[in-house]
N, C-alpha and C positions, 0 to 999 in steps of 0.2 A: 412528213419529212422530219420533222424535229422528235417526232415518237420515234422514227427510227434511231435518230442518232442515240437520244436516251437508252433504248433497247441493247444497242451497239454496246454502250458504254459500263451498262452492268456489269459484266465479268471482269472489266478492269477495276470498277471498283469496288469488287469483293474480294479480288486478288491484295486490292491495295489496303482494304479493311485488316483483311487477316494478317497481313506482313506485318500491320499494327497489333493483333495481335501475337503474334511471335516476338517484339518488343515486349509487350505485358507480361508475356511468359517468362522470359527472363527476368524479368526486374523481381517477378513474383521468387524465382529463386535465390536471385541475389540478396531478397530480404531474410530467406530463410522459412520462407511460407511454402515449405515443402508440399505439403497436401494440396492446397491450393495452384501450386504451380503445377502440380501432374494434372489436377481438369484440364487445366489450361492447354496443357500440350495435349491430351487426350481430343479434346475438340479439335484440335489442328489435323488431325488424323483423319479427319472426314472436308479437309478442304480441296478447294478443285485441282488448285498448284500441286505438284508432284513434289517440287522442292518441299515447300510448307508440309507436306503430308511427312515426308522425310525428317524434319527436324520435330514434328511432334511425335512420330514415332520414334524417335532419338530419345525425347524429351521422358518417356514412360520406361525407357530401358527396351524397347522392342528392337532390338539392335538389325537382325535379319531383314525385318519389316523397314527399316529406315534403309539398309545398303542396297532394298529394290526400289526402294522410293527415288532414293537420289538418282539411281542406274539410269528411272524413267526421265527425270529432270534431265539428264544430262543428254538424251537422247533428244527431248523436245525441244532443248535448245541448245546445240552442240557448241557457238559462239560464246557462250555465257561463262567464265570462268569463275564466277564466284559459287556454282554448284559443283564443281570439282574442288574447290580448296575446302567446301563443307562437306563433302564426300571423304575428301583427306583427313578430314580433322576426327572422324566415324573412325576411320580404317588407325588412324596414331591412339587414339582412345583404347583400340579394340586389339592391339596388341601385333600391327599387320604394317611397320615402320615402313618397310619395303614399298607396298603397293599406295600410301601414302604418300610417299618421295616422287611418285610417276606419277600421281593427280596433279600434284603440287607444281611440278616440270611441265605438265598437259596445259595447267591455265596461265602457264607463263609464257607458255608459246602462244596462245590465245591474246593475253596481252602482258606485254612486256613489263615488269617494275610492278608487277601487283603484290600490293603492300601484303594480305592475306598470304597468298603466295608463300613469299621469303619467311613470311615470319612462320610457317607449316615448316617449312625445310629449317629453321632454326630450331623448333621444337624437336624434331628426328633426329637433329643434332646433338641437343643435350642427352637427348636418351643414351645416346651409344656413348658421352661424353669426350665428344670431338670438340674442339677448338674451333671449326668452321659456325659453333653455335652462336658465339660473342658476334663474329664477322658479318653472320645472315643478321642476326637482330638488329644491330647497328645499321644493317641496310634496309632494313624494313621501317624504321623508324625515319629514316632521312627520308623514304619515299612517302610516309606518314606520319609526322613530328605527333599525332593525337591517338598514335596507335598504341593504348595503354598497356597493352599485353604485351608488346615487344620489350616496354621500358619494366614492367615485373621481373621479363624471362633475364635481362640484364643484371637486375639486382639478385637472381636467383641463382645466377650463373657466380657471379662477382661471391655470394654466400660459401660455396662449394668450393671455392678455391682460395676458403679461408681469408680470403680480403675483406675483411668486416668496413673498413673505412670507404672504398669502392660500392660494396653492397648498400650503405647507409644513403651515399650519393645515390645511386641509381634509385632504389626507393623512394627515395622524396621526391625525385623526376617525376617518378608516376603519380605519385600522389598529387604533385602539380598539374599533374594531365587529368587527375580523375582523385576526387578527392576522400572519393568513397573504395579506394581500390586494396581491398583484401588482402589479395595476395602481397602487397606493397608491406602494408601493416604486419602480416606473419612476417615477413623477413625482418624487420623490426626488432617486435617480438623475441624470436629467434637469438639474433644477436643480443638481446639482453639477460634470454636467459642461458646461453653460453658463456657469458661473462657472470654468472653465477650469480645474478640481479633475484632474488625472494621474487618478486612481483613487477610487473611490466604494465604502462597504461595502454599499449597498445592492445594488448589483448582484449582489455576493456572496451576499447575503441570497436573492435571488431565486431564482437557480441551484442554491441547494441545495435549495429548495422544488422547483423544477420544472427543471432542464437542460438544458430544448430550448427556454425560455421567450424567443423571439426578441420578442415585443410587446414585452418593456420597450425593446429596443433599438429596435422600429418608433415605439414613442411618441416618444422622443428624436429618432427624424431627421424625425417632424411637425413637432414643438417647431420644431426648427432650421430647417426650409423656410419653415413660417408667418412666422418671423424672418428670412429669408432670408440663413439662412446654409447653401446649399445644397450645397458641397462635404462641410461636417461633415453635414448630414443625408444626401447620399448614402453615406457613412462607415458611418455609424448602419442606415440600412436593409442595405448588405450583411453587418453584421454580423447582422441578425435573420434573415435567410435562409441565413447559414451554420448557424445554430444550427438552424431548421426552412424546409428548402426549399422545405414545401408552405403555405407564408405566402403565401398568393399576393397578400393587397393590399397587403403592405410589397413584396412584386416588383413588382407593378403600379406602385407609388409610387419604386421606384428606376429602373423602366423611364421615367416621364415627368417625372422629374427628370434621368435621365441626358439625355432628350432638350432639357430646358430648358437643359442646360449644351452643345448641339451633340454628344454623343456619341451620334450618333445609332444606329450600327451595332451598339455593346451596346444600347442601350433597345430596337431591335426586337427583338433578342434575347428580355431579359424579357416581353418584351408578348407576344411570340409564345406563349411557355411560357405565358401567364396564361390567353393565350385557347384554346389546346389543352387547357387542363385545365379548361376551364369556369368560368373568371374572367372575366367579360366585363363590367367596368363602364363606365360612358360613358366614364372617361379610357382606359380601356386601349382600347377598338374606337375612339373620335376619335381619339388619338395615334396609332393604327398607319395610320388613314386619312389623317391630316396628314400622316407621313414617306411614305406613297406619294403625296403629292400632288405631293412636292419634285421629279418628274420634270417638273414643268410650271414650275418656278423656275431661275435662271442664277443664278449668284455672283461678284460683281466683286470681284478683291480687290487692296489696296493693303501699303504696309506696315503701314499701323495700322489698315486697316479690311477687312471682307469684308461686302459688300452682298450680299445675298439678295431680288430680284425678280422676278416672276412674267412670265414671257416674254412676254407680250402688250402691257407697258407698260414691261420693264424699260429699254429704250434712252433711253426718254423721259424713266422718273423720276430714272435714273441723272443725266442730264446738271445734276439740280438738288441732287440728295440725296448724292450722294460730296463736292464740293466742301465742301457746308455740315456734313456728318458732319466732316470734315477740319479745317475752323473752329471748328468746335466745341469737338472735343481739343484744338486747339491753345489756344484760349482758356485751354479750364479747368485746361489745364497748368498756366498762369500764376496763376488763381485760386487753384485748391488746393495751389498746389507741389509736383505729385505728378503723376508720369508713370507711364503705366498698364503693366504687364508683358509685356503682349501685345495683339493688335487684337481692338479689338469687331467681332463678329457683329451685322449688322444685317439684321433679316427684316421684310419688307412685304407684307401680304397684302391684295389686293382682296376678298376674301370674306372677311366679316366672322366670321362663324362656322369660318374656320379660327384666326383669332387666337381667338376665345374660347377655343378648346382650349387654345389656351398657357396660359389664365390659370384652369383649371377647378381646382375646389378651394383656391382661394387666398382671402384675405379683402382687402375693403377698395382692390380696384384699382382705378383709374379704367378707362375702356372703350374708352381710345385707346392705351393703350400699358401693357407691364410689361418691365421688367428681371430679369433670372436672372445676375447675377454679370456676364460679359462679353458678355452676348448679348442684346438686345434686340428686341423683337416689337411690332410696331404697325400698325397698319390703314394702309393704302392709301388715298390721298384720294379716288383711285375707288371703293372702296368704302364711302362716306359719301357724306350729302347734300351736293352741292354749298352751301360756305359754312358746314356746321358744323362742320368740322374745320380743323384749323390745323396742316397737319403739322411745320411746323418748329418752331412754339411744344413740339409733343410729343418731338419729337426731342432739343430740349436739354433739355428736362423728364427724359426718360430716361437721356439722357448724364449731366446729374448724379448720377443715382443710381449710373451707372457708379464714378464717383469716389469718391463718398460711402461707398459700400459698400465698394470696393478700398481706397481709406485710413485704413479703420475697420477692416479685415478682418469687416466686416458685424457688426462689433458698435457699432449703431447703433439706439435706439428708432425705430418705424416715423413717429411724429409731426414728427420731425428732419427725415431723409429726405426726406420727401414735403415739408416746409415750405420747407426747402432749395432744391428741386426746382420749387417752384410760384414763389418768389422768383427763382430766375435765370431763368425765362419772361420775367417783364416787363423783367427787368433787361437782356437780350438786346435787346429791342425793345419800348418804351413802348404800342405797342400790340397785344403778344402776350398769350400768359396768358389769364385766363379774368377776366372781371368780376364785381362783386358782383351777385349773382341773387337774382332774389324769394326764393328757399328758403333763402338765408340772412339775407335782410332779416328773415323770420319769425322765422327761428332765434335771431337778435340780439332782436325786439321779445321774443319769448317766455323771454329769458334760458337758452337753452340750451346756451350755450358750455360746454363744460368745464373743468375747473380744468386747466393744462399737465399737473401727474401723473400725470391721468388720461386724455390726450388719445389712448394708442393705443387704449383701449376704443372710440373713434368710428368708428376704421377696422376693427378686427377685430368685436364686436360690437354693431352700432350697434342704439338702443333705439327711433328711427324713423325711416322711410323715406329722408327727406333728409341721416341723420346725415354718410355717407361725403363727399356732398359738400362739408358745412357743415366737416367735420374736414380735410376739405384746405384749404379757404378760410382756416379759423382758423389753421391750422399754419405755413401761407404768410405771413399777417398775421402772426403770431408773429416771425418771421424776418426781417421786415420791420421790425418794431419794434425789434429788437435790431441792425440794422444803422444806424438813424434816431438811438439811444440812445447806442450802444456804439461803433458802425463794422463793416463789413464783420471786420475781420481778428477780432471775437467768434466770429463765426460759426466759425470756424477751429478757434480754439480749443475752443469747445464741440464740434468734432467731434472734435480730439484727446483730452478731456477723456472725453467717449464709447468712445472708441477703448480705454481704459483698464478698459472693463466696469465703469464709474460709471453709476447711475442718474438719471435727472432731476433729483430735487431735488438732489443732490449737486452734477452741474456746473453747475447754474444760480447756486448758493451759490457754488463754487469761483470761476467765470469771470465771473459777473456782478455779483456782490458782493449776490444778494440772496435772499431768501427765494422758493420760489415763490409764496407767497400774494402775498406782495406785486407779485410778476413781473404774477400773473392781475390783483391791484385797478390795476397800473399800465397795462398794456397794456388794460385795457377802459376805461378812460378815455380812453387815446388812440384806441382803435378809435371810442367815441362819439363822440369829436370830428370826426372824419374822415367818419363816415356817419350822422351824427345829423340833416343835411337832409334824407335822402335816405329813413332808416327815419319817421323822423316825419311827414314829407309822401307816404308810401309807399300809404295806402289811397288819399289826395283825388287823388295823380296814377294811380292805375289808374281811377279813375273816370272823369275826366276822359279820360283817354284812350280810353276808348269812344266817350264825346263825339264826339271828333275825328272818331275813325274814321266815327261815323256822318253827320257833316257833309262829309266830304272823299266820300263816297258820293254825297251831294247836289250836290257842286260845287262846296261854297260856299269860296271860295279864302279869302277875308278871316276867317272864322271859325277855319278851320284854323292861316291864320298868326297870326291874335291868341293863339288858346287853345294852339297850339303854342309860340309862344315866353314864354306863361305860366310851362310847367311844363315846358317842355325840361329847366332846368337843375337841378330837383329830384331827379333820377333819371338824370345825365347817361351811365351807365355800360349804360343799357338798349340794346342794339342788335340786339337779334333781330328776328324779322320783324315790321311794324306798329309800330317805332320811330316816336318823335316828329320826328327828319332827316328819314324817310322820306318822312310826309305835308307836312313844311314843305318840302320838295325838291320834291315834286310839286306841289304848291300855289304858288311861286315859278315854276316851267314853265309851269305853265298861266298864270300873268300874264305870261307872258315876261320875269321877269326872272332871268336867268342867272347873274346875279351873286351874287345871295344863295341861288340854287340852289345852285349851288357853294361856299360857305360851308357854308352844311350838310351836303354828303355828306363834305367837308374835315372838319367835327367829328366825322361818323360816323366817317372813317377815322381819325383819330388817334385815338380813343377804344377801336377796337380792332373797326368792323362788318368785316366778313366776306360778304357778299354777292355773288356776281360780277357780278350784274345792276346793282347800284347801284354799285360800284367803275367798271364797263366803262361806263358812265352818266359819272361823276364823270372819267374819262379824257378822253372824247370832247370835256366840256365844257371841259377845259384845253386840251385840245390849239386846239379852236375859238377859244378866248380867246389863241392864240398861246404858250401857258406847256406847251411841248412835254416841255421838262424833266419838271416837275412830272407831265402824264401819264405819261412814262415811268416817273416812279418810283409811281405809282398801279397802273400792270400790272403793273410788277416783284414788288408787294406782295402781289396774285395769284399771282403764283406761289411763293409762301408758304403760300396757300390749298388751289390748287386747280390744279396745273398739271399738269394731263390735256390733251389731246388736243383741245386747241382753235387750229385752225389760225388765225383770223382774230386770237386774241388775240397769239399767237406772233409772228406775219409783222407787223401791228401795232406789237407792243414793239420790234421787229428796226430796223422802217423810224426809228424814233423816238432809238434809240440810234443807230443808225450816221450818222442826222445830226446829232446832237450828238457826233459821231465815239467815242463809246464801245465801239470797234471788239470789243473781246472780248465783251461783254453780247449785244450785235448779231449774233454769231458762232454765240453759246448758243441764242440766240432763233431765228433760221434753221436751224439743227440741229433743234430743238425742232418745227420745220415740217414737217420733213422728218418726223420720228418721227410725227407724228401722220396721217402717209396724204394728204396735201392732194391734191386734184383735178386743180390744175395742178401737177403735179412737177417738169418743165423748167422754169418760173419759179421753184420754190422751189430747187432745184439752181443758179437763174442768180442768186440773191440772196443764197448760201451764198458762191457764188463771189466777186461785188463786196466783200463783207466779206471774206474772205480777201486778197485781192487789196488792201484797203486796209490791213491787217494785213502787208502784204509777204509774207505766206505763198503765194508763187505756185505751188509745184507743188501744193498742193491746192485752191486755185483753176481752176488745170487740170482735176486731176480731176474737180472741181464742174463744171464745162462740158463734160465729155466725158460725166458721167451724164445733163445736162441734154438732150445732143443726143441719147443715147442712148433718152429718151424722147417726142424730139420730134423728129426729125433735120432739120426745116427752121426750129429757133429761132432767127430773126435775132440776137438780142443777143446769144446765146449763141458764135454763130460767129464776129461781132465783135469780141466780147471774146478769144475764141480765138485770132482772126488778131494781134490785138493784143498778146499776150504771146508768141506766134511771132515777132514784130515785135523 
């Protein structure tokens, strides 16, 4: 009897000993004894228990085998939530957050309040910059106050939000749970480095425990990149892989950020090394594909700019973008009293997915453009729905970032640099920039605007879907308020204050002479005064706009006009599809009141309406009324919105400008006609020749006439002009 009991207990004893072995393996890894840890994990791959085999395979980097064994472990013990949690962590590490979250949820169904499962959900939420991450990490700690990993996560999340005081508190709590919490020490070290301290005792403490813990430097790299201090972030990632060359996540981040800084050759080297070693994260794979796609691009260089454009649209877009880029740089040099140290590189992507690769892993970025130091990436007008994108406004926004970040050595809070850039859009032209939109109106009504000292959080970890959009608006309006009350020079004073690594409250008190809380109060009073009519009347406006749409479909033009005039000025900023301006213009045209239709469409244009069809209609009506200069201005505005291959637009604008003796503009437009692949190539070259001749650029006129005759040898107008030039 006793012998049978002993025999029965042997398998359980073996599993228990193997579980102890797992703890030993993890401790070896914690101490940085990586070869020994690998050997330890290797022995676990022969364990009798599927869960332990899974941990063993995971520990030596055989992820598919680990996945198979976790599946077997769950099948063998379906009522055990721990295997699901660890399996979910494997998925999370291997770039499958949705599958991971599903396993964490299954574990919680088996055991409600499982701390590890809640922590897993918190980690998944943190990857997507969700505000849920903080809530879930705190919940995990309530379930298990000794769960040091949850406490470390809270410290990292506070650091990402630039709340260093809270990050210190959370990191110290983690160290109170585990005096050897390496990630908590990494947070403390990063805080010292971010304050420009040349040395920090925390890194010494980390390396004493684990001499190859490159993850500490990777933590710093991530923080600096999130705060747009890319060059410093790259240096930290380099140090991370110097300590441990197999930190593939850090190496991938190094490659991605080298790519962002236009160091494409070295970026490819690191990313390909990651790929070859099985680290194929979305950022790694997509960035390699993006680098490959650059064979389809061409770069135009000037002294101050590098403009990278897709070959299919390069010649056309260059006509407009290159001079606008140079104009913006010249104007910002005067406004910011700062000269850039090197040329700005602007990359323009006709495929929005290529542009999206540039922003992967970055919080709070707009969907149109992004700035990495001296490199700007943005959508091409051709990659967006006509009228949904104002490329010039986006370009000026991003170039503002180039100047502000460079002038402050990237030591500026996100809310300020975004706010200044939003302000500069409308400062460049009153019809540029975004309008007061319904999402912002709802936020104002719901008192969802953040205090200025917390405004960065709205960009980094939004608590509701529209908060990033709302934060852009709020930051821009705060800068507008500062200018209206203290003058533009105060924005520059604040910028220089931030350059000294001072926090938002200190800069506000020193430069504006007011406490942040009082600034919030005064700003909200100012904002309410400027938006109250729209905010108060929004619900009624929306209801009545639906009624206008209904009577417009019924061709009841009198009702459209009377109701449209009644509500138009409640919400004058609304210029999206189905605006009051559009309905009124249509009704007036139906009644043959062209003057009134023009007036409505001009209001639409001044406020910032961007629909190419409506603007072309306006230009046609203006030309018909003999207002050719105004018609040209309207069509020229379209070039800042959608300067794609529109032969009719460019030819018409060229004719109008030439008639007004604006020869340089006419030359530009006739060149654009040719780059639009016109049906009548001979006439297009002839028109450009006419403009060159008017400008007394005879040789260029002759060249265009020869091209016209090459396209159509019998083209008489070209023959006559060529003869005249010869005489």
